[in-house]
C-alpha positions in Angstrom: 9.8 5.1 4.6 7.3 6.6 7.6 6.2 3.7 10.2 3.3 4.2 12.3 3.2 2.7 15.7 1.5 -0.6 14.2 2.8 -0.8 11.1 4.0 -4.4 10.4 6.7 -3.8 7.8 8.3 -0.7 9.5 8.8 -3.0 12.9 10.9 -5.1 10.7 14.8 -4.6 10.5 15.4 -2.9 7.0 17.6 -6.3 5.3 14.5 -8.6 6.6 11.8 -6.0 5.5 13.7 -6.5 1.9 13.9 -9.7 1.8 9.8 -10.4 2.8 9.1 -7.7 0.2 10.9 -9.8 -2.2 8.3 -12.4 -1.9 5.4 -9.9 -2.2 3.1 -9.2 -4.9 0.9 -6.0 -5.3 -2.8 -6.7 -5.6 -5.8 -4.7 -5.0 -9.3 -5.6 -4.0 -12.8 -3.9 -4.3 -15.0 -2.7 -1.6 -16.9 -5.3 -0.2 -14.6 -8.1 -1.2 -14.5 -11.4 1.2 -11.0 -11.9 1.5 -11.2 -15.3 3.8 -13.7 -17.0 6.3 -13.2 -18.9 9.8 -11.8 -21.9 9.5 -10.9 -21.3 5.9 -7.0 -22.5 4.9 -4.5 -19.7 5.7 -2.5 -19.9 2.8 -1.6 -16.5 2.1 -1.1 -12.9 4.2 -1.3 -9.4 3.2 0.3 -6.1 4.4 -2.3 -3.1 3.8 -1.0 -0.4 1.7 -4.3 1.7 1.4 -7.8 0.9 2.2 -9.7 -0.9 5.1 -10.2 -4.2 6.2 -12.8 -5.6 8.9 -12.2 -8.7 11.0 -15.2 -10.4 11.7 -16.5 -13.4 14.0 -19.8 -15.1 13.4 -21.8 -15.3 16.7 -24.6 -17.5 17.0 -27.9 -15.2 16.9 -25.6 -12.5 15.3 -24.1 -13.7 12.2 -20.8 -11.8 11.6 -19.4 -9.4 14.0 -16.6 -7.2 13.4 -14.0 -7.4 15.9 -11.3 -5.0 14.7 -11.1 -2.7 11.5 -7.6 -2.7 9.9 -5.8 -0.3 8.1 -2.6 0.9 6.0 0.4 -0.7 7.4 -1.5 -3.3 9.0 -0.8 -7.4 8.7 -3.7 -9.4 7.7 -3.6 -12.7 8.6 -1.5 -14.3 11.2 -3.0 -17.9 11.2 -0.8 -18.8 8.2 2.4 -19.0 10.5 1.0 -21.5 13.0 -0.5 -25.0 12.1 -3.1 -25.9 11.3 -3.0 -23.0 9.1 -6.6 -22.2 9.7 -8.1 -18.4 9.6 -9.4 -17.6 13.1 -11.7 -14.8 12.2 -13.2 -13.8 8.6 -11.9 -10.3 6.4 -13.8 -8.5 4.2 -12.9 -5.1 2.5 -14.8 -2.1 3.9 -13.1 0.2 1.0 -10.9 -0.4 -2.4 -8.0 -2.1 -0.6 -4.1 -2.0 -2.1 -2.0 -4.6 -0.5 1.3 -6.6 -0.4 0.4 -10.3 -1.0 2.6 -12.9 0.3 2.3 -16.6 -0.1 2.5 -18.4 3.0 4.3 -21.4 2.1 7.0 -19.5 0.2 7.5 -17.3 3.4 7.5 -20.4 5.7 10.4 -21.9 3.8 12.2 -18.8 3.7 12.1 -18.7 7.9 12.8 -22.3 7.7 16.2 -21.3 5.7 17.3 -18.3 7.8 16.8 -18.6 11.6 17.7 -14.5 12.0 15.0 -13.7 9.3 12.4 -16.4 10.8 13.0 -14.8 14.4 12.6 -11.1 13.4 9.5 -12.2 11.3 8.1 -14.4 14.0 8.5 -11.6 16.6 6.7 -9.0 14.4 3.7 -11.4 13.9 3.6 -12.2 17.4 3.5 -8.5 18.7 2.4 -6.3 16.2 -0.5 -8.7 15.1 -1.4 -11.1 17.6 -1.0 -9.2 20.8 -2.8 -6.3 19.5 -5.5 -8.3 17.5 -6.2 -10.1 20.8 -6.5 -6.6 22.9 -9.0 -5.5 20.3 -11.3 -8.8 20.2 -11.1 -8.7 23.9 -12.5 -5.5 24.1 -15.0 -5.7 21.5 -16.3 -8.9 23.1 -16.4 -6.8 26.0 -18.6 -4.4 23.9 -21.0 -7.1 23.0 -21.3 -9.3 25.9 -20.0 -7.4 28.8 -22.3 -5.6 31.8 -24.6 -3.5 30.5 -24.3 -5.0 26.9 -27.6 -5.6 24.7 -29.2 -9.0 25.6 -27.7 -11.0 22.4 -31.4 -12.6 22.4 -32.5 -9.6 21.3 -33.3 -8.7 17.6 -30.7 -6.6 16.1 -32.0 -6.0 13.0 -29.4 -9.0 11.4 -26.1 -7.7 9.5 -22.9 -6.7 10.5 -22.3 -4.8 13.9 -20.1 -2.1 13.5 
């Protein structure tokens, strides 16, 4: 398996990657599919095999704003690992997507059963997903609201900001 810098599965040691994949099922979604909304129950997560997914946040007077776009190898969803298990962002497919889908309850049970596996998965979620995702969100917010950004009260024409 070739791994990119941001490849979630590639960041796991081989034995832990195999264990996690044993809990996966392959799924696909057409372009434009809404996968989850902010504050919804985070009961599953995905590792993208092909396609792109836009993460968005709702802002007053702007509607959904894309904060990051994920692609091959990326982890989609980390809220499943931390109580209260609610999504912090929303997600919509930008193009057809193939992914590994994981039931969060089953993965959390496996994490509890094997501390070594749990530590490896948690570290990968923290470093590959959360750290990178928070940096991307911060940069996007600066683009939208930082010095020189368009006036948030001005007409934007509605819809997504890409």
